[in-house]
C-alpha positions in Angstrom: 0.4 0.0 0.3 1.4 3.7 -1.1 3.0 5.7 2.0 1.8 9.3 3.1 4.9 11.4 1.8 7.2 12.8 4.7 6.5 16.1 4.5 9.5 18.8 5.4 9.0 20.3 8.6 9.5 23.8 7.3 6.6 22.9 5.0 4.3 25.9 6.8 6.2 28.6 7.0 7.6 28.6 3.3 7.4 32.6 2.4 6.3 30.6 -1.6 4.8 27.3 -1.5 2.8 27.8 -4.2 6.1 27.4 -6.0 5.1 23.6 -5.7 1.4 23.4 -6.3 0.4 26.8 -8.3 0.7 24.5 -11.8 -1.6 21.7 -10.4 -4.0 23.4 -9.2 -4.8 26.0 -11.9 -5.3 23.1 -13.9 -8.0 21.5 -11.5 -9.6 23.9 -10.0 -12.0 25.1 -13.0 -12.4 21.6 -13.7 -14.1 20.9 -10.1 -18.3 21.0 -9.9 -17.8 23.9 -6.5 -15.0 26.1 -8.4 -17.5 29.9 -8.8 -14.9 30.8 -11.8 -15.8 28.8 -14.1 -16.6 31.9 -16.5 -13.9 33.8 -15.5 -10.0 33.2 -16.4 -8.2 32.2 -13.2 -5.4 34.8 -13.3 -3.5 33.8 -10.3 -3.8 31.4 -7.0 -2.0 32.6 -3.6 -1.8 30.7 -0.4 -3.7 32.4 2.6 -3.1 29.3 5.2 -1.6 26.4 5.2 -1.9 23.6 7.9 -0.2 20.2 7.9 -3.7 18.2 9.2 -2.4 15.0 10.1 0.8 12.8 8.5 0.5 13.4 4.6 -2.7 15.6 4.3 -2.3 19.3 4.1 -5.5 22.1 4.8 -5.0 24.8 2.6 -6.8 28.0 2.1 -6.3 29.1 -1.4 -7.2 32.3 -2.8 -7.8 32.5 -7.2 -7.9 35.6 -8.2 -9.7 36.4 -11.9 -9.1 39.6 -14.2 -9.8 42.4 -12.9 -9.3 41.1 -9.1 -6.0 41.9 -6.8 -4.9 39.1 -4.0 -4.0 41.7 -1.9 -6.1 41.3 2.0 -8.6 44.3 2.4 -8.3 45.8 5.8 -9.4 44.5 8.9 -9.1 41.3 8.0 -11.1 40.9 5.5 -10.8 38.3 2.4 -8.9 39.6 -0.8 -11.2 40.0 -3.9 -11.9 37.3 -5.6 -12.6 33.9 -4.0 -11.7 32.1 -1.3 -11.3 28.1 -1.6 -10.8 25.7 1.1 -8.5 21.9 -0.1 -7.4 19.5 1.8 -4.5 18.0 -0.1 -3.3 14.5 0.4 0.2 13.6 -0.7 2.3 10.5 -1.0 5.7 9.4 -2.9 3.9 7.2 -5.3 0.8 7.3 -7.0 -2.2 4.7 -6.0 -4.5 3.0 -8.8 -6.9 3.6 -6.2 -7.1 7.1 -6.1 -8.9 7.4 -9.7 -10.4 11.1 -10.5 -9.5 12.3 -7.2 -5.2 12.3 -8.4 -4.2 16.1 -8.8 -0.9 14.9 -10.4 2.2 14.4 -9.8 4.5 17.6 -8.3 7.4 19.1 -10.4 9.1 21.7 -8.7 9.8 23.2 -4.8 9.6 21.8 -2.1 7.1 19.0 -2.7 8.5 18.0 -6.6 8.2 14.3 -7.0 5.6 13.5 -4.7 2.0 13.2 -6.4 -0.9 15.3 -5.1 -5.1 14.2 -4.4 -7.9 15.2 -2.8 -8.0 14.0 0.5 -11.7 14.2 0.6 -11.8 11.2 -1.5 -9.4 9.1 0.0 -11.4 6.8 3.2 -8.3 6.4 5.4 -8.4 10.6 5.5 -11.5 10.7 5.3 -11.7 9.0 8.7 -9.2 11.2 10.8 -10.7 13.9 9.3 -14.0 12.0 11.6 -12.1 11.7 14.2 -10.2 15.1 14.4 -13.6 16.4 14.9 -14.6 13.6 17.4 -12.0 15.2 19.3 -12.3 19.1 20.2 -9.2 21.2 19.8 -6.7 22.4 17.7 -4.4 22.6 14.3 -2.2 25.7 14.0 -5.6 27.9 12.9 -8.4 25.6 12.9 -10.2 24.7 15.4 -12.6 21.4 16.2 -15.5 21.2 18.3 -18.3 19.2 19.1 -21.4 18.9 21.1 -20.9 17.6 24.7 -24.1 16.1 24.9 -23.8 14.3 21.1 -20.7 11.8 21.1 -20.1 10.7 17.4 -18.7 7.4 17.5 -15.6 6.2 15.8 -14.7 3.4 12.8 -17.5 5.1 10.9 -17.1 4.0 7.4 -16.4 7.1 4.8 -18.5 7.5 1.5 -18.2 10.4 -0.2 -21.1 12.4 -2.5 -21.4 12.6 -5.9 -24.4 15.1 -5.8 -23.3 18.2 -4.3 -22.5 21.3 -6.5 -20.9 23.8 -4.4 -19.4 22.2 -1.5 -18.5 18.1 -0.7 -20.2 15.9 1.7 -18.8 12.7 2.9 -21.5 10.5 4.7 -20.5 7.9 7.6 -21.9 4.6 8.5 -25.4 6.3 6.6 -25.3 7.8 10.4 -23.5 11.6 9.8 -23.1 13.8 7.3 -20.1 16.3 6.9 -20.5 19.1 4.5 -17.0 20.8 4.0 -17.6 24.2 2.6 -15.6 24.5 -0.3 -16.0 28.8 -1.3 -14.5 30.0 2.2 -16.3 33.9 3.5 -15.2 35.0 6.9 -17.9 34.8 9.5 -20.0 31.9 10.6 -22.1 30.0 8.0 -25.6 29.4 8.3 -25.2 26.0 7.7 -24.1 25.5 11.4 -25.2 29.0 12.6 -29.3 28.2 11.8 -29.6 24.4 12.2 -28.1 25.2 15.8 -30.4 27.9 17.1 -33.0 26.2 15.8 -32.2 22.9 18.2 -32.1 25.0 20.3 -35.8 26.6 19.7 -37.0 22.9 19.6 -37.6 22.4 16.0 -37.2 18.6 14.9 -37.7 19.4 11.3 -33.9 20.6 10.9 -31.1 18.2 11.4 -28.9 19.5 14.8 -25.3 20.1 14.5 -22.8 17.9 16.4 -19.7 18.8 15.1 -18.3 21.8 13.5 -14.6 23.0 12.6 -12.9 26.5 12.2 -10.5 28.7 11.0 -9.3 31.8 13.0 -6.3 33.0 10.1 -6.3 34.6 7.6 -9.8 35.5 9.3 -12.6 34.0 11.3 -14.5 31.3 9.0 -16.7 28.2 9.1 -14.9 25.5 7.7 -17.5 22.1 8.0 -20.9 20.9 9.8 -21.5 17.1 10.8 -24.9 16.5 11.0 -27.2 13.6 11.7 -27.9 11.5 8.0 -31.0 10.7 7.5 -30.6 6.9 5.6 -34.1 6.1 4.5 -35.1 10.0 3.8 -36.0 11.1 0.0 -35.2 14.5 -0.9 -38.3 16.3 -2.6 -37.4 16.8 -5.7 -36.7 13.0 -7.1 -40.2 12.5 -4.8 -41.8 15.2 -7.7 -40.4 13.4 -10.5 -41.4 10.0 -9.8 -44.8 11.2 -9.4 -44.3 12.6 -12.1 -43.6 9.8 -14.0 -46.1 7.5 -12.4 -48.6 9.8 -13.2 -49.2 10.1 -9.7 -51.2 13.2 -7.4 -48.3 15.1 -5.2 -50.7 17.7 -3.6 -51.1 15.3 -0.2 -47.4 15.8 0.1 -47.3 19.3 -1.7 -49.1 20.8 1.6 -47.3 18.6 4.5 -44.3 20.4 3.3 -45.7 24.3 2.9 -46.7 23.5 6.5 -43.0 22.4 7.2 -42.2 25.1 5.8 -44.1 27.4 8.1 -43.5 26.0 10.9 -38.9 26.5 10.2 -40.3 30.0 9.7 -42.1 30.6 13.0 -39.1 28.8 14.9 -37.0 31.2 12.8 -38.6 34.1 13.7 -38.6 32.6 17.8 -34.5 32.1 17.1 -33.7 35.2 15.4 -34.4 39.5 16.1 -37.4 40.1 13.4 -37.8 43.1 11.5 -40.4 45.8 11.3 -42.1 45.5 7.5 -40.6 44.3 4.6 -38.2 47.5 2.7 -40.7 47.2 -0.2 -39.1 50.4 -2.0 -35.3 48.6 -1.0 -36.7 45.6 -2.2 -37.8 46.4 -5.5 -34.7 48.9 -6.3 -32.4 45.9 -5.5 -34.1 43.3 -7.6 -34.2 45.8 -10.9 -30.4 45.7 -10.6 -30.1 42.0 -10.4 -32.8 42.4 -13.7 -30.5 45.0 -15.1 -27.5 43.1 -14.8 -28.7 39.5 -16.0 -30.6 41.0 -19.3 -26.8 42.5 -20.0 -25.4 39.0 -18.9 -28.2 37.1 -21.4 -29.2 38.5 -24.9 -32.6 36.2 -23.9 -33.6 38.1 -21.2 -33.7 41.8 -22.7 -37.8 41.6 -24.5 -38.7 40.6 -20.9 -36.8 43.7 -19.1 -40.1 46.3 -19.1 -43.1 43.7 -18.4 -40.6 42.6 -15.4 -39.7 45.7 -14.2 -43.6 46.3 -13.0 -43.6 43.4 -11.0 -41.0 45.2 -9.4 -41.8 48.7 -9.2 -45.7 47.3 -8.1 -43.4 46.9 -4.7 -43.8 49.6 -3.9 -47.3 50.3 -3.7 -48.3 46.8 -2.4 -49.1 45.6 1.1 -45.6 45.1 2.7 -46.6 41.7 3.8 -44.6 39.4 7.0 -42.3 41.3 9.0 -38.7 40.4 7.4 -36.6 37.8 10.0 -34.1 35.1 9.1 -35.1 32.6 6.4 -33.7 29.7 4.0 -33.1 31.7 1.3 -32.2 29.2 -1.3 -35.4 27.0 -0.6 -36.5 24.6 -3.5 -37.1 20.7 -3.9 -33.8 19.4 -4.0 -33.3 21.3 -0.4 -36.1 19.3 1.7 -35.9 15.4 3.0 -39.1 13.1 3.5 -38.4 10.3 6.2 -41.4 8.7 6.6 -44.6 10.8 6.4 -42.2 13.7 7.8 -40.4 17.0 6.0 -37.3 18.1 7.2 -34.9 20.6 5.5 -31.5 21.2 5.3 -28.7 23.1 3.7 -29.1 26.4 5.3 -26.1 28.1 3.2 -28.4 30.1 1.6 -27.3 30.7 -2.0 -23.6 31.0 -2.3 -23.2 33.2 -5.0 -24.1 35.8 -2.6 -22.2 37.6 0.5 -22.5 36.1 3.4 -23.7 39.0 5.3 -26.6 39.6 2.8 -27.3 35.4 3.6 -27.5 36.0 7.6 -29.5 39.4 7.1 -33.6 39.3 7.7 -35.9 38.6 4.2 -39.1 38.9 3.9 -40.4 34.5 3.8 -41.8 35.1 0.7 -38.9 35.0 -0.6 -38.4 31.1 0.5 -42.1 30.5 -1.0 -41.1 31.5 -4.2 -38.3 29.5 -4.1 -40.0 26.5 -3.7 -43.2 27.0 -6.1 -39.8 27.9 -8.7 -39.3 24.6 -8.0 -42.6 22.9 -8.5 -42.8 24.6 -12.1 -39.0 22.9 -12.9 -39.6 19.6 -11.9 -42.9 20.1 -13.8 -40.8 20.7 -16.6 -38.7 17.6 -16.9 -41.3 15.7 -18.6 -42.9 15.8 -22.0 -45.1 16.6 -22.4 -45.0 19.6 -19.7 -48.1 19.3 -16.9 -48.5 22.6 -16.2 -51.3 21.7 -14.4 -49.4 18.7 -12.0 -47.4 22.6 -11.0 -50.1 24.7 -10.5 -51.9 21.9 -8.3 -48.4 21.9 -6.0 -48.4 25.2 -5.9 -51.6 25.7 -4.7 -51.3 22.9 -1.8 -48.3 24.6 -0.8 -49.5 27.3 0.0 -52.3 26.3 1.6 -50.5 24.2 3.5 -48.3 27.1 4.9 -50.9 29.2 5.2 -52.7 26.5 7.5 -49.5 27.2 9.6 -48.2 30.6 9.7 -51.7 31.9 10.1 -51.4 34.0 7.0 -51.9 33.1 3.2 -49.1 33.8 0.6 -51.3 33.7 -2.1 -53.1 37.1 -1.1 -50.1 38.6 -1.2 -50.0 38.8 -4.7 -47.6 41.6 -5.6 -45.4 40.5 -2.9 -45.3 36.9 -4.6 -45.2 37.9 -8.2 -42.4 39.9 -7.5 -40.2 37.6 -4.9 -41.0 35.1 -8.2 -39.8 37.1 -10.6 -36.5 38.1 -8.9 -36.2 34.0 -8.8 -36.8 33.4 -12.1 -33.9 35.9 -13.8 -31.5 34.1 -11.0 -32.0 30.9 -13.0 -31.8 32.4 -15.9 -28.2 33.7 -15.1 -27.3 30.4 -13.5 -28.7 28.0 -15.9 -27.0 30.5 -19.2 -23.5 30.3 -17.2 -24.2 26.4 -16.1 -27.0 24.6 -18.2 -27.7 26.2 -21.1 -30.2 23.2 -22.3 -32.1 24.4 -19.0 -32.4 27.4 -20.3 -35.6 27.2 -21.4 -37.4 26.8 -18.2 -36.9 29.6 -16.1 -37.9 31.9 -19.4 -41.3 29.8 -20.2 -41.7 32.0 -16.2 -40.0 34.7 -17.5 -42.0 35.1 -20.5 -45.3 34.4 -18.0 -44.6 36.4 -15.2 -43.5 39.7 -18.0 -46.8 39.4 -20.3 -49.8 38.1 -17.5 -47.8 38.7 -14.1 -49.3 35.8 -13.1 
């Protein structure tokens, strides 16, 4: 069995450690699903932090600079402009055929010359060692590992890396726990640690509570990963919805229960975090219009619909302000909910990774979450031909009815708000699909045409 390499003892103190890794990472990073800068050339790579996590494994925070951005850190400990990524790199003297796609390459120059580097999360032994660090609170350089004192994690759980992740990497241990390793790092507490912990203290059972986590305090304070219970027998809402469509089954009972579960989470969030005053619809409308103009500049197909879409945002200034702003999920859709038995659970409170962390941790109208889920029903209905608009309409109605029964107010009666937030979500979807999945662009564009012309 190939052995881990003996690393130079002063590796983490070298002035230019990227001399060894820069060339390999410049080629490897843009090919990763979680790399956010695929549409922007990487002009530089800089090392923000390097720690030997355990023998043969390096923990790195790497700055990826793009055209027009500098890698110079901002005042006050903020990260440099561009993106910061978390890497766990295994280092071996000889490559192993079992590394497969985890292999990054063989280093040619610098202090690691002649050694093989790979993504350590793909390697079972490294993944087990990472869990062991989480089981025992302590530090490794700037890294700190913590765990819940009343929820011990057993040793010896077999790890497996999930393939479905897009913006992060997740490891499942023994079908009992799931560790989300954040890839794109921003300063501050990640909502995926902050929110589930707060909801657990409120007694909300809809969200799996954190049992362990790790953070860094250099070059800024940030959350790096969270371990939570794994719902082994659960199915995500997206899969359940598609299965119902394929079988010709109704999904309204499940949609209504999901609406009630969403309202329950919103009520718990309103108790766990400060609640704002009435929605600032004027500011919201301006921000939505700005996002629309930026998206239309990038996606020409959106431009003919801009005047009609602006009316949805302009109507915000004169409509019912709706419920108070509060903490919300921030990126709610069918892929972010799990059904185990007859219960719905909500996961992934990180929010939209492309948005600044400060924005994701601030208060928003709960209508934003509702609009995200309504758009998700529409997405599901368009996955099979012929399209099933009636299926989506019934699910949307049932979801809102379930939400209203639990929350005490009906989203359907906030028509101006709901139209504006649905429009804003559809604009986001158009930009995302144009950049990452061009074949899916017709799905949000159909909603754009509906919202711009009829406004329903």
